[in-house]
N, CA, C and O atoms as a MOPAC input file, in Angstrom:
PM7 MOZYME 1SCF
protein

 N     31.20600 1    95.31500 1    93.38300 1
 C     30.09000 1    94.63600 1    92.79700 1
 C     30.59200 1    93.67300 1    91.71200 1
 O     31.48400 1    93.99900 1    90.92900 1
 N     30.00600 1    92.51000 1    91.69400 1
 C     30.44100 1    91.46300 1    90.77100 1
 C     29.52600 1    91.48300 1    89.54200 1
 O     28.37900 1    91.04100 1    89.60400 1
 N     30.05100 1    92.00500 1    88.41800 1
 C     29.22400 1    92.15600 1    87.20500 1
 C     29.55500 1    91.11200 1    86.13200 1
 O     29.27100 1    91.32200 1    84.95300 1
 N     30.10400 1    90.08400 1    86.50800 1
 C     30.41400 1    89.05900 1    85.51500 1
 C     29.14000 1    88.39200 1    85.00000 1
 O     28.19600 1    88.14900 1    85.75100 1
 N     29.14100 1    88.11700 1    83.76000 1
 C     27.97000 1    87.41200 1    83.19800 1
 C     28.09600 1    85.91100 1    83.48300 1
 O     29.17300 1    85.31700 1    83.42300 1
 N     27.01500 1    85.38000 1    83.77400 1
 C     27.02300 1    83.95000 1    84.03900 1
 C     26.95700 1    83.17400 1    82.72700 1
 O     26.18400 1    83.49300 1    81.82300 1
 N     27.74700 1    82.20600 1    82.66400 1
 C     27.71100 1    81.35300 1    81.47700 1
 C     26.79500 1    80.16200 1    81.77000 1
 O     26.98700 1    79.41600 1    82.73000 1
 N     25.83100 1    80.02500 1    80.93600 1
 C     24.91400 1    78.90200 1    81.14700 1
 C     25.49500 1    77.65800 1    80.47400 1
 O     26.02900 1    77.69800 1    79.36500 1
 N     25.36600 1    76.62100 1    81.16300 1
 C     25.86600 1    75.36600 1    80.63100 1
 C     24.81400 1    74.77700 1    79.69200 1
 O     23.62300 1    74.76600 1    80.00400 1
 N     25.25300 1    74.31000 1    78.58900 1
 C     24.35300 1    73.62600 1    77.65200 1
 C     24.63900 1    72.12800 1    77.72600 1
 O     25.78900 1    71.69900 1    77.80800 1
 N     23.60400 1    71.38000 1    77.69400 1
 C     23.73800 1    69.92200 1    77.77500 1
 C     23.58200 1    69.37500 1    76.35900 1
 O     22.60800 1    69.68400 1    75.67300 1
 N     24.52800 1    68.57500 1    75.93200 1
 C     24.50600 1    67.99000 1    74.60800 1
 C     24.63600 1    66.47400 1    74.73200 1
 O     25.35500 1    65.95400 1    75.58600 1
 N     23.92500 1    65.79600 1    73.86200 1
 C     24.03100 1    64.34800 1    73.78600 1
 C     24.62900 1    64.02600 1    72.43400 1
 O     24.06500 1    64.37300 1    71.39600 1
 N     25.75500 1    63.37200 1    72.44900 1
 C     26.42700 1    63.02700 1    71.20700 1
 C     25.85500 1    61.71200 1    70.69000 1
 O     26.04800 1    60.66100 1    71.30100 1
 N     25.16400 1    61.77500 1    69.58600 1
 C     24.47200 1    60.58800 1    69.04800 1
 C     25.15800 1    60.00400 1    67.82400 1
 O     24.58700 1    59.14000 1    67.16000 1
 N     26.32500 1    60.43700 1    67.51800 1
 C     26.98100 1    59.90900 1    66.32100 1
 C     27.30500 1    58.42700 1    66.47000 1
 O     27.26400 1    57.69900 1    65.47800 1
 N     27.62100 1    57.96400 1    67.65200 1
 C     27.91100 1    56.54200 1    67.82500 1
 C     26.63000 1    55.70100 1    67.80700 1
 O     26.70200 1    54.51000 1    67.50600 1
 N     25.46400 1    56.27400 1    68.11600 1
 C     24.21300 1    55.53100 1    68.08400 1
 C     23.84500 1    55.10600 1    66.66300 1
 O     23.22300 1    54.06100 1    66.46900 1
 N     24.22000 1    55.89500 1    65.69000 1
 C     23.95200 1    55.52400 1    64.29800 1
 C     24.68200 1    54.24300 1    63.93400 1
 O     24.11500 1    53.38200 1    63.26000 1
 N     25.90100 1    54.10400 1    64.35700 1
 C     26.66800 1    52.89500 1    64.06800 1
 C     26.05700 1    51.67600 1    64.76000 1
 O     25.95900 1    50.59500 1    64.18000 1
 N     25.65400 1    51.87600 1    65.99600 1
 C     25.06200 1    50.76400 1    66.74200 1
 C     23.75600 1    50.31800 1    66.08300 1
 O     23.51700 1    49.11800 1    65.94800 1
 N     22.92500 1    51.24600 1    65.67900 1
 C     21.66500 1    50.89300 1    65.01800 1
 C     21.91800 1    50.18600 1    63.68900 1
 O     21.18900 1    49.25900 1    63.33600 1
 N     22.92300 1    50.60400 1    62.96300 1
 C     23.26100 1    49.96600 1    61.69200 1
 C     23.66400 1    48.51500 1    61.92300 1
 O     23.20400 1    47.62800 1    61.20400 1
 N     24.52000 1    48.25600 1    62.91800 1
 C     24.95600 1    46.89200 1    63.19300 1
 C     23.81100 1    46.03100 1    63.72700 1
 O     23.74500 1    44.84400 1    63.40700 1
 N     22.93000 1    46.58400 1    64.51500 1
 C     21.76900 1    45.82800 1    64.97200 1
 C     20.85400 1    45.45400 1    63.80800 1
 O     20.33500 1    44.33900 1    63.75200 1
 N     20.66100 1    46.38300 1    62.88800 1
 C     19.84000 1    46.10500 1    61.71400 1
 C     20.44400 1    44.98100 1    60.88300 1
 O     19.72600 1    44.07700 1    60.45600 1
 N     21.74200 1    45.02500 1    60.65100 1
 C     22.39800 1    43.94600 1    59.90300 1
 C     22.27600 1    42.61300 1    60.63000 1
 O     22.02700 1    41.58400 1    60.00300 1
 N     22.45000 1    42.62800 1    61.92900 1
 C     22.36300 1    41.39900 1    62.71700 1
 C     20.97800 1    40.77200 1    62.60100 1
 O     20.86300 1    39.56600 1    62.38000 1
 N     19.93100 1    41.56900 1    62.74600 1
 C     18.57600 1    41.02500 1    62.67800 1
 C     18.20100 1    40.58700 1    61.26700 1
 O     17.46100 1    39.61700 1    61.10800 1
 N     18.68300 1    41.26300 1    60.26000 1
 C     18.40800 1    40.83000 1    58.88800 1
 C     19.07100 1    39.49600 1    58.59100 1
 O     18.46200 1    38.62400 1    57.97100 1
 N     20.29500 1    39.33300 1    59.02200 1
 C     21.00500 1    38.08000 1    58.74900 1
 C     20.39700 1    36.92600 1    59.54400 1
 O     20.21900 1    35.83200 1    59.00600 1
 N     20.07900 1    37.15700 1    60.81100 1
 C     19.51300 1    36.06900 1    61.60500 1
 C     18.09100 1    35.71300 1    61.17900 1
 O     17.67800 1    34.56400 1    61.33700 1
 N     17.33900 1    36.66200 1    60.64800 1
 C     15.97600 1    36.33600 1    60.21200 1
 C     15.98200 1    35.48600 1    58.95000 1
 O     15.05600 1    34.70200 1    58.74100 1
 N     16.99700 1    35.61700 1    58.10500 1
 C     17.05400 1    34.76500 1    56.91600 1
 C     17.53400 1    33.36300 1    57.24900 1
 O     17.23000 1    32.41700 1    56.52300 1
 N     18.27800 1    33.21700 1    58.33400 1
 C     18.76300 1    31.89300 1    58.71400 1
 C     17.75300 1    31.10100 1    59.51700 1
 O     17.83700 1    29.87400 1    59.58100 1
 N     16.81400 1    31.77200 1    60.11900 1
 C     15.81900 1    31.08500 1    60.94000 1
 C     14.82700 1    30.36400 1    60.03400 1
 O     14.33100 1    30.93600 1    59.06300 1
 N     14.54500 1    29.11700 1    60.35600 1
 C     13.56000 1    28.34300 1    59.59200 1
 C     12.41900 1    27.97300 1    60.52900 1
 O     12.51500 1    26.98800 1    61.26100 1
 N     11.35000 1    28.74400 1    60.51600 1
 C     10.23900 1    28.42300 1    61.41300 1
 C      9.47200 1    27.20500 1    60.90600 1
 O      9.56500 1    26.83500 1    59.73600 1
 N      8.72200 1    26.59800 1    61.80300 1
 C      7.87800 1    25.46500 1    61.41800 1
 C      6.68700 1    26.01000 1    60.65200 1
 O      5.76600 1    26.58300 1    61.23500 1
 N      6.71600 1    25.83000 1    59.36700 1
 C      5.65800 1    26.36600 1    58.51900 1
 C      4.88500 1    25.21000 1    57.90400 1
 O      5.36000 1    24.07600 1    57.84600 1
 N      3.70700 1    25.52500 1    57.45500 1
 C      2.85600 1    24.55500 1    56.79200 1
 C      3.25200 1    24.48900 1    55.32800 1
 O      3.19400 1    25.49400 1    54.61800 1
 N      3.65100 1    23.31600 1    54.87800 1
 C      4.06100 1    23.17200 1    53.48600 1
 C      2.82600 1    22.91000 1    52.63400 1
 O      2.06800 1    21.97400 1    52.89000 1
 N      2.63700 1    23.73200 1    51.63600 1
 C      1.47000 1    23.62600 1    50.76700 1
 C      1.86600 1    23.01700 1    49.43800 1
 O      2.97900 1    23.22300 1    48.95200 1
 N      0.97300 1    22.28600 1    48.87100 1
 C      1.16800 1    21.74700 1    47.54000 1
 C      0.57100 1    22.75100 1    46.56600 1
 O     -0.64400 1    22.81500 1    46.38300 1
 N      1.44300 1    23.53000 1    45.94700 1
 C      0.98800 1    24.56400 1    45.02700 1
 C      0.91700 1    24.00000 1    43.61100 1
 O      1.73400 1    23.16200 1    43.23100 1
 N     -0.04600 1    24.45200 1    42.84600 1
 C     -0.16400 1    23.94400 1    41.47600 1
 C      0.94800 1    24.50600 1    40.60100 1
 O      1.41100 1    25.63000 1    40.79400 1
 N      1.35500 1    23.70600 1    39.64800 1
 C      2.34100 1    24.17900 1    38.67900 1
 C      1.92800 1    23.70700 1    37.29400 1
 O      1.27100 1    22.67900 1    37.13400 1
 N      2.32300 1    24.46900 1    36.32100 1
 C      1.95300 1    24.15800 1    34.93800 1
 C      3.16100 1    23.56300 1    34.23900 1
 O      4.11300 1    24.27500 1    33.92100 1
 N      3.12500 1    22.25900 1    33.99900 1
 C      4.23300 1    21.60900 1    33.30300 1
 C      4.02100 1    21.60200 1    31.79500 1
 O      4.98200 1    21.50600 1    31.03200 1
 N      2.79000 1    21.70100 1    31.36900 1
 C      2.50700 1    21.73500 1    29.93800 1
 C      1.61300 1    22.92900 1    29.64300 1
 O      0.90600 1    23.42900 1    30.51800 1
 N      1.65800 1    23.36700 1    28.41100 1
 C      0.87400 1    24.53600 1    28.04200 1
 C     -0.55900 1    24.18700 1    27.66000 1
 O     -1.40100 1    25.07800 1    27.54300 1
 N     -0.84300 1    22.91200 1    27.46700 1
 C     -2.20500 1    22.52300 1    27.09800 1
 C     -3.02100 1    22.27400 1    28.36100 1
 O     -2.52000 1    21.73800 1    29.35000 1
 N     -4.26500 1    22.66700 1    28.30500 1
 C     -5.15600 1    22.45600 1    29.42900 1
 C     -6.03300 1    21.25100 1    29.15000 1
 O     -6.57200 1    21.08600 1    28.05600 1
 N     -6.15800 1    20.43200 1    30.15000 1
 C     -7.03600 1    19.27900 1    29.98900 1
 C     -8.39600 1    19.62500 1    30.58100 1
 O     -8.49800 1    20.20500 1    31.66300 1
 N     -9.40300 1    19.26600 1    29.86400 1
 C    -10.76500 1    19.52300 1    30.32400 1
 C    -11.18700 1    18.35700 1    31.20200 1
 O    -11.19100 1    17.20400 1    30.77000 1
 N    -11.53800 1    18.67300 1    32.42900 1
 C    -11.91800 1    17.62900 1    33.36700 1
 C    -13.42300 1    17.64600 1    33.56700 1
 O    -14.04800 1    18.70100 1    33.68000 1
 N    -13.97400 1    16.47100 1    33.60600 1
 C    -15.39500 1    16.31000 1    33.88000 1
 C    -15.50600 1    15.54100 1    35.19100 1
 O    -15.34800 1    14.32100 1    35.21100 1
 N    -15.77400 1    16.24200 1    36.27500 1
 C    -15.83900 1    15.53500 1    37.55300 1
 C    -17.05100 1    14.61800 1    37.62800 1
 O    -18.09400 1    14.86700 1    37.02300 1
 N    -16.87400 1    13.57100 1    38.37800 1
 C    -17.95900 1    12.63000 1    38.62700 1
 C    -18.80900 1    13.20400 1    39.76000 1
 O    -18.27300 1    13.63200 1    40.78200 1
 N    -20.10200 1    13.21500 1    39.58500 1
 C    -21.00100 1    13.74600 1    40.60700 1
 C    -21.60800 1    12.58900 1    41.38900 1
 O    -22.27500 1    11.71600 1    40.83400 1
 N    -21.35700 1    12.61000 1    42.69800 1
 C    -21.91700 1    11.58700 1    43.58400 1
 C    -22.92900 1    12.28400 1    44.48300 1
 O    -22.58300 1    13.19700 1    45.23300 1
 N    -24.18000 1    11.84600 1    44.40300 1
 C    -25.25500 1    12.45400 1    45.19700 1
 C    -25.76300 1    11.45900 1    46.22300 1
 O    -25.91300 1    10.26900 1    45.94500 1
 N    -26.02600 1    11.98400 1    47.43300 1
 C    -26.60100 1    11.16200 1    48.49700 1
 C    -27.78000 1    11.92900 1    49.06900 1
 O    -27.62800 1    13.06300 1    49.52300 1
 N    -28.95500 1    11.31100 1    49.04900 1
 C    -30.14100 1    11.96900 1    49.59000 1
 C    -30.24200 1    11.68400 1    51.08600 1
 O    -29.45100 1    10.92100 1    51.64100 1
 N    -31.21600 1    12.30400 1    51.72100 1
 C    -31.41200 1    12.13800 1    53.15500 1
 C    -31.76500 1    10.71300 1    53.56000 1
 O    -31.44100 1    10.29400 1    54.67100 1
 N    -32.42600 1     9.95600 1    52.67700 1
 C    -32.77500 1     8.57300 1    52.99800 1
 C    -31.76900 1     7.58000 1    52.40700 1
 O    -32.10200 1     6.42200 1    52.15700 1
 N    -30.53500 1     8.04800 1    52.18800 1
 C    -29.38700 1     7.24000 1    51.75200 1
 C    -29.58200 1     6.56000 1    50.40500 1
 O    -29.24400 1     5.38800 1    50.24100 1
 N    -30.12100 1     7.28700 1    49.45500 1
 C    -30.15200 1     6.82200 1    48.07700 1
 C    -28.96700 1     7.44900 1    47.35600 1
 O    -28.83200 1     8.67200 1    47.31200 1
 N    -28.11300 1     6.60700 1    46.79500 1
 C    -26.89700 1     7.06700 1    46.12000 1
 C    -27.14500 1     7.18700 1    44.62600 1
 O    -27.91000 1     6.42100 1    44.04000 1
 N    -26.47000 1     8.18300 1    44.01500 1
 C    -26.54300 1     8.34700 1    42.56700 1
 C    -25.18300 1     8.83300 1    42.07600 1
 O    -24.56100 1     9.71000 1    42.67600 1
 N    -24.74000 1     8.24000 1    40.97300 1
 C    -23.48600 1     8.64600 1    40.33500 1
 C    -23.85000 1     9.19900 1    38.97300 1
 O    -24.38800 1     8.48500 1    38.12600 1
 N    -23.55400 1    10.47600 1    38.76300 1
 C    -23.92100 1    11.18100 1    37.51800 1
 C    -25.40500 1    11.01300 1    37.22300 1
 O    -25.79200 1    10.70900 1    36.09400 1
 N    -26.22900 1    11.21100 1    38.23900 1
 C    -27.69700 1    11.12400 1    38.16900 1
 C    -28.20800 1     9.72400 1    37.83700 1
 O    -29.35500 1     9.57400 1    37.41700 1
 N    -27.38500 1     8.71100 1    38.01500 1
 C    -27.79300 1     7.32400 1    37.81700 1
 C    -27.85400 1     6.64700 1    39.18000 1
 O    -26.84000 1     6.58500 1    39.87500 1
 N    -29.02700 1     6.13400 1    39.58300 1
 C    -29.11800 1     5.48400 1    40.90500 1
 C    -28.20100 1     4.26900 1    41.00500 1
 O    -28.09600 1     3.46300 1    40.08000 1
 N    -27.53900 1     4.16600 1    42.15900 1
 C    -26.58700 1     3.08000 1    42.39100 1
 C    -26.81200 1     2.54100 1    43.80500 1
 O    -27.08600 1     3.29900 1    44.73500 1
 N    -26.69400 1     1.23100 1    43.95000 1
 C    -26.76300 1     0.62100 1    45.26700 1
 C    -25.46100 1     0.91600 1    46.01600 1
 O    -24.40400 1     0.97500 1    45.38900 1
 N    -25.50700 1     1.10100 1    47.32300 1
 C    -24.28200 1     1.39700 1    48.07700 1
 C    -23.19900 1     0.33300 1    47.93700 1
 O    -22.01100 1     0.65500 1    47.97900 1
 N    -23.58900 1    -0.92400 1    47.77200 1
 C    -22.60000 1    -1.99200 1    47.62800 1
 C    -21.90800 1    -1.94600 1    46.26000 1
 O    -20.77900 1    -2.41700 1    46.12000 1
 N    -22.57900 1    -1.38500 1    45.26100 1
 C    -22.03200 1    -1.31500 1    43.90600 1
 C    -21.33900 1     0.01800 1    43.61900 1
 O    -20.85500 1     0.23500 1    42.50800 1
 N    -21.28900 1     0.90000 1    44.59800 1
 C    -20.74800 1     2.24700 1    44.37400 1
 C    -19.26400 1     2.21600 1    44.01200 1
 O    -18.84100 1     2.91100 1    43.08900 1
 N    -18.48200 1     1.43100 1    44.71800 1
 C    -17.03600 1     1.40100 1    44.44900 1
 C    -16.73300 1     0.82700 1    43.07600 1
 O    -15.84800 1     1.32600 1    42.38100 1
 N    -17.45000 1    -0.20800 1    42.67400 1
 C    -17.23900 1    -0.79100 1    41.34200 1
 C    -17.62400 1     0.19100 1    40.24100 1
 O    -16.94800 1     0.28000 1    39.21600 1
 N    -18.70500 1     0.91900 1    40.45300 1
 C    -19.15500 1     1.90600 1    39.46500 1
 C    -18.11200 1     3.01600 1    39.31700 1
 O    -17.78600 1     3.42700 1    38.20300 1
 N    -17.59400 1     3.49600 1    40.44700 1
 C    -16.57800 1     4.56000 1    40.38800 1
 C    -15.29300 1     4.06300 1    39.74200 1
 O    -14.65000 1     4.79200 1    38.98700 1
 N    -14.91800 1     2.82300 1    40.03900 1
 C    -13.70200 1     2.26600 1    39.44700 1
 C    -13.82200 1     2.17900 1    37.93000 1
 O    -12.85200 1     2.42700 1    37.21300 1
 N    -15.00600 1     1.82900 1    37.44400 1
 C    -15.19100 1     1.74200 1    35.98500 1
 C    -15.21900 1     3.13200 1    35.34300 1
 O    -14.79900 1     3.28900 1    34.19700 1
 N    -15.71000 1     4.14300 1    36.07300 1
 C    -15.75700 1     5.50100 1    35.51200 1
 C    -14.39300 1     6.18200 1    35.46200 1
 O    -14.14500 1     7.01400 1    34.58900 1
 N    -13.51500 1     5.83500 1    36.38600 1
 C    -12.20900 1     6.50700 1    36.41600 1
 C    -11.12600 1     5.70500 1    35.71300 1
 O     -9.95300 1     6.07100 1    35.78500 1
 N    -11.48200 1     4.63700 1    35.04600 1
 C    -10.48800 1     3.76000 1    34.42800 1
 C     -9.64300 1     4.49100 1    33.39100 1
 O     -8.45400 1     4.19900 1    33.26000 1
 N    -10.22100 1     5.42700 1    32.65400 1
 C     -9.47700 1     6.09500 1    31.59300 1
 C     -9.09000 1     7.52700 1    31.95200 1
 O     -8.64900 1     8.27000 1    31.07600 1
 N     -9.24000 1     7.93400 1    33.19900 1
 C     -8.89500 1     9.28900 1    33.60900 1
 C     -7.53900 1     9.29600 1    34.30000 1
 O     -7.18900 1     8.36200 1    35.02100 1
 N     -6.77100 1    10.38100 1    34.06500 1
 C     -5.45300 1    10.48200 1    34.68300 1
 C     -5.52600 1    11.07300 1    36.08600 1
 O     -4.80700 1    10.63200 1    36.98300 1
 N     -6.37700 1    12.05400 1    36.28100 1
 C     -6.50400 1    12.70800 1    37.58300 1
 C     -7.98600 1    12.83500 1    37.91000 1
 O     -8.56800 1    13.90400 1    37.72800 1
 N     -8.60700 1    11.75600 1    38.39200 1
 C    -10.05800 1    11.77800 1    38.60100 1
 C    -10.47000 1    12.68600 1    39.75700 1
 O     -9.78400 1    12.79000 1    40.77300 1
 N    -11.61900 1    13.34200 1    39.56400 1
 C    -12.18300 1    14.22700 1    40.57400 1
 C    -13.65700 1    13.89000 1    40.73500 1
 O    -14.35500 1    13.60900 1    39.76100 1
 N    -14.12100 1    13.92200 1    41.98600 1
 C    -15.52500 1    13.63100 1    42.25800 1
 C    -16.11800 1    14.78200 1    43.06100 1
 O    -15.49500 1    15.29700 1    43.99000 1
 N    -17.31700 1    15.17100 1    42.69100 1
 C    -18.05600 1    16.21900 1    43.38200 1
 C    -19.12200 1    15.54300 1    44.23400 1
 O    -20.00400 1    14.85600 1    43.71800 1
 N    -19.02900 1    15.74700 1    45.55800 1
 C    -19.97400 1    15.11500 1    46.48000 1
 C    -21.10500 1    16.07200 1    46.79800 1
 O    -20.87400 1    17.19000 1    47.25900 1
 N    -22.31800 1    15.63500 1    46.55200 1
 C    -23.51600 1    16.39400 1    46.92200 1
 C    -24.26500 1    15.55200 1    47.94600 1
 O    -25.02700 1    14.65000 1    47.60100 1
 N    -24.02900 1    15.87200 1    49.21100 1
 C    -24.57900 1    15.08200 1    50.30300 1
 C    -25.58900 1    15.92800 1    51.05900 1
 O    -25.32000 1    17.08200 1    51.39200 1
 N    -26.75000 1    15.35000 1    51.32800 1
 C    -27.77200 1    16.04400 1    52.09900 1
 C    -27.26300 1    16.29700 1    53.51400 1
 O    -26.51900 1    15.48800 1    54.06800 1
 N    -27.66700 1    17.41900 1    54.09000 1
 C    -27.13500 1    17.78100 1    55.41300 1
 C    -27.67100 1    16.90700 1    56.54000 1
 O    -27.15400 1    16.97000 1    57.65500 1
 N    -28.67900 1    16.10300 1    56.28400 1
 C    -29.19900 1    15.21600 1    57.32400 1
 C    -28.49800 1    13.86600 1    57.34200 1
 O    -28.76000 1    13.05100 1    58.22700 1
 N    -27.61800 1    13.61200 1    56.38700 1
 C    -26.89500 1    12.34200 1    56.32400 1
 C    -25.85700 1    12.31300 1    57.44000 1
 O    -25.19700 1    13.31600 1    57.70900 1
 N    -25.71900 1    11.16500 1    58.08500 1
 C    -24.76500 1    11.02600 1    59.16900 1
 C    -23.33600 1    11.13300 1    58.64900 1
 O    -23.04700 1    10.82800 1    57.49200 1
 N    -22.46200 1    11.57300 1    59.53000 1
 C    -21.07000 1    11.78700 1    59.15500 1
 C    -20.39400 1    10.48000 1    58.76100 1
 O    -19.52400 1    10.47900 1    57.89000 1
 N    -20.76900 1     9.38800 1    59.37100 1
 C    -20.14800 1     8.10000 1    59.05500 1
 C    -20.36900 1     7.72500 1    57.59000 1
 O    -19.47100 1     7.16600 1    56.96000 1
 N    -21.54200 1     8.02100 1    57.04100 1
 C    -21.80100 1     7.73100 1    55.62300 1
 C    -20.91000 1     8.58400 1    54.72800 1
 O    -20.43700 1     8.11300 1    53.69400 1
 N    -20.67900 1     9.83100 1    55.11800 1
 C    -19.77400 1    10.69700 1    54.35700 1
 C    -18.33900 1    10.18800 1    54.45000 1
 O    -17.60600 1    10.21400 1    53.46100 1
 N    -17.93900 1     9.73200 1    55.61800 1
 C    -16.59700 1     9.18000 1    55.79800 1
 C    -16.42200 1     7.92100 1    54.95900 1
 O    -15.34200 1     7.69000 1    54.41400 1
 N    -17.45600 1     7.11300 1    54.84700 1
 C    -17.38400 1     5.91600 1    53.99600 1
 C    -17.16100 1     6.29900 1    52.54100 1
 O    -16.37900 1     5.65500 1    51.84100 1
 N    -17.85000 1     7.35400 1    52.07800 1
 C    -17.64000 1     7.82900 1    50.70300 1
 C    -16.21300 1     8.33100 1    50.50700 1
 O    -15.57800 1     8.03300 1    49.49600 1
 N    -15.71500 1     9.09000 1    51.47300 1
 C    -14.34900 1     9.60600 1    51.37300 1
 C    -13.33000 1     8.47800 1    51.42100 1
 O    -12.27100 1     8.57800 1    50.80100 1
 N    -13.62800 1     7.42200 1    52.13800 1
 C    -12.73600 1     6.27100 1    52.19800 1
 C    -12.67900 1     5.55600 1    50.85100 1
 O    -11.61100 1     5.11800 1    50.42200 1
 N    -13.80900 1     5.43800 1    50.19400 1
 C    -13.83100 1     4.84400 1    48.84700 1
 C    -13.00200 1     5.69800 1    47.88800 1
 O    -12.22000 1     5.17400 1    47.09600 1
 N    -13.18000 1     7.00300 1    47.96700 1
 C    -12.40300 1     7.89700 1    47.11200 1
 C    -10.91900 1     7.83400 1    47.40200 1
 O    -10.10300 1     7.95400 1    46.48800 1
 N    -10.55900 1     7.65000 1    48.65600 1
 C     -9.15000 1     7.54000 1    49.02400 1
 C     -8.53500 1     6.25600 1    48.48400 1
 O     -7.39900 1     6.25800 1    48.00900 1
 N     -9.27800 1     5.16900 1    48.55500 1
 C     -8.78100 1     3.90000 1    48.03300 1
 C     -8.58700 1     3.95600 1    46.52500 1
 O     -7.64600 1     3.36400 1    45.99500 1
 N     -9.47600 1     4.66800 1    45.82800 1
 C     -9.39800 1     4.73900 1    44.36600 1
 C     -8.55600 1     5.92300 1    43.88300 1
 O     -8.42900 1     6.14100 1    42.67800 1
 N     -7.98200 1     6.68600 1    44.81500 1
 C     -7.14600 1     7.85900 1    44.48900 1
 C     -7.93600 1     8.90500 1    43.70600 1
 O     -7.47000 1     9.42400 1    42.69200 1
 N     -9.14300 1     9.20500 1    44.19400 1
 C    -10.00900 1    10.21400 1    43.58700 1
 C     -9.97200 1    11.44900 1    44.48100 1
 O    -10.08300 1    11.34900 1    45.70300 1
 N     -9.81500 1    12.60200 1    43.86000 1
 C     -9.90000 1    13.85300 1    44.61800 1
 C    -11.37600 1    14.14900 1    44.86700 1
 O    -12.17000 1    14.24700 1    43.93200 1
 N    -11.72400 1    14.28700 1    46.12700 1
 C    -13.11600 1    14.50800 1    46.49400 1
 C    -13.32900 1    15.96800 1    46.86200 1
 O    -12.54800 1    16.54800 1    47.61700 1
 N    -14.39100 1    16.55700 1    46.32500 1
 C    -14.76500 1    17.93300 1    46.62300 1
 C    -16.19600 1    17.90500 1    47.13900 1
 O    -17.09200 1    17.36500 1    46.49100 1
 N    -16.39900 1    18.49000 1    48.30700 1
 C    -17.72200 1    18.50000 1    48.92000 1
 C    -18.45400 1    19.76700 1    48.50100 1
 O    -17.98200 1    20.87500 1    48.75300 1
 N    -19.59700 1    19.60400 1    47.86900 1
 C    -20.40000 1    20.75600 1    47.44200 1
 C    -21.27000 1    21.20400 1    48.61100 1
 O    -21.90700 1    20.38500 1    49.27400 1
 N    -21.28900 1    22.49100 1    48.85000 1
 C    -22.09900 1    23.05200 1    49.93000 1
 C    -23.11500 1    24.01800 1    49.34200 1
 O    -22.97400 1    24.48600 1    48.21300 1
 N    -24.11700 1    24.29900 1    50.11800 1
 C    -25.12600 1    25.25900 1    49.67200 1
 C    -25.08000 1    26.48200 1    50.58300 1
 O    -24.74000 1    26.37600 1    51.76200 1
 N    -25.42000 1    27.62700 1    50.03600 1
 C    -25.43400 1    28.83500 1    50.82600 1
 C    -26.73400 1    28.91700 1    51.60800 1
 O    -27.78100 1    28.47100 1    51.13800 1
 N    -26.66200 1    29.48100 1    52.78900 1
 C    -27.87800 1    29.62200 1    53.58700 1
 C    -28.60600 1    30.89500 1    53.18400 1
 O    -27.98000 1    31.93400 1    52.97500 1
 N    -29.89900 1    30.81700 1    53.07700 1
 C    -30.71000 1    31.96600 1    52.66600 1
 C    -31.26100 1    32.63300 1    53.91100 1
 O    -32.12800 1    32.08800 1    54.59400 1
 N    -30.74500 1    33.82500 1    54.19900 1
 C    -31.20600 1    34.54100 1    55.38600 1
 C    -31.79600 1    35.86500 1    54.99700 1
 O    -32.24200 1    36.62000 1    55.86000 1

């Protein structure tokens, strides 16, 4: 009778070399990710060059639904709008204008206002209203 005990084979996976491989892969991806320069959107971020703050008073340009223009609550003819704005920004270093345009005004009239602001180097901000629901 054969009474020998059977030896069971154990299966082992030696993973000591996998640690080295993972370390080198991690280094490779870290180095290549810093060298890659994706096409990103460059933003103009504000910076503070001086410690004093300048108080800005934006010019308010209002346009009603029937195309009546007003600058700082003063009625202005559309043909005289550019001259009026030029005289108001003469002594300002960084002029800003707040546009209050009725929602029924055609887009072309708004584009004309933005074109005037672009020619005079005025930063234009469009004021919107919240919808009441």
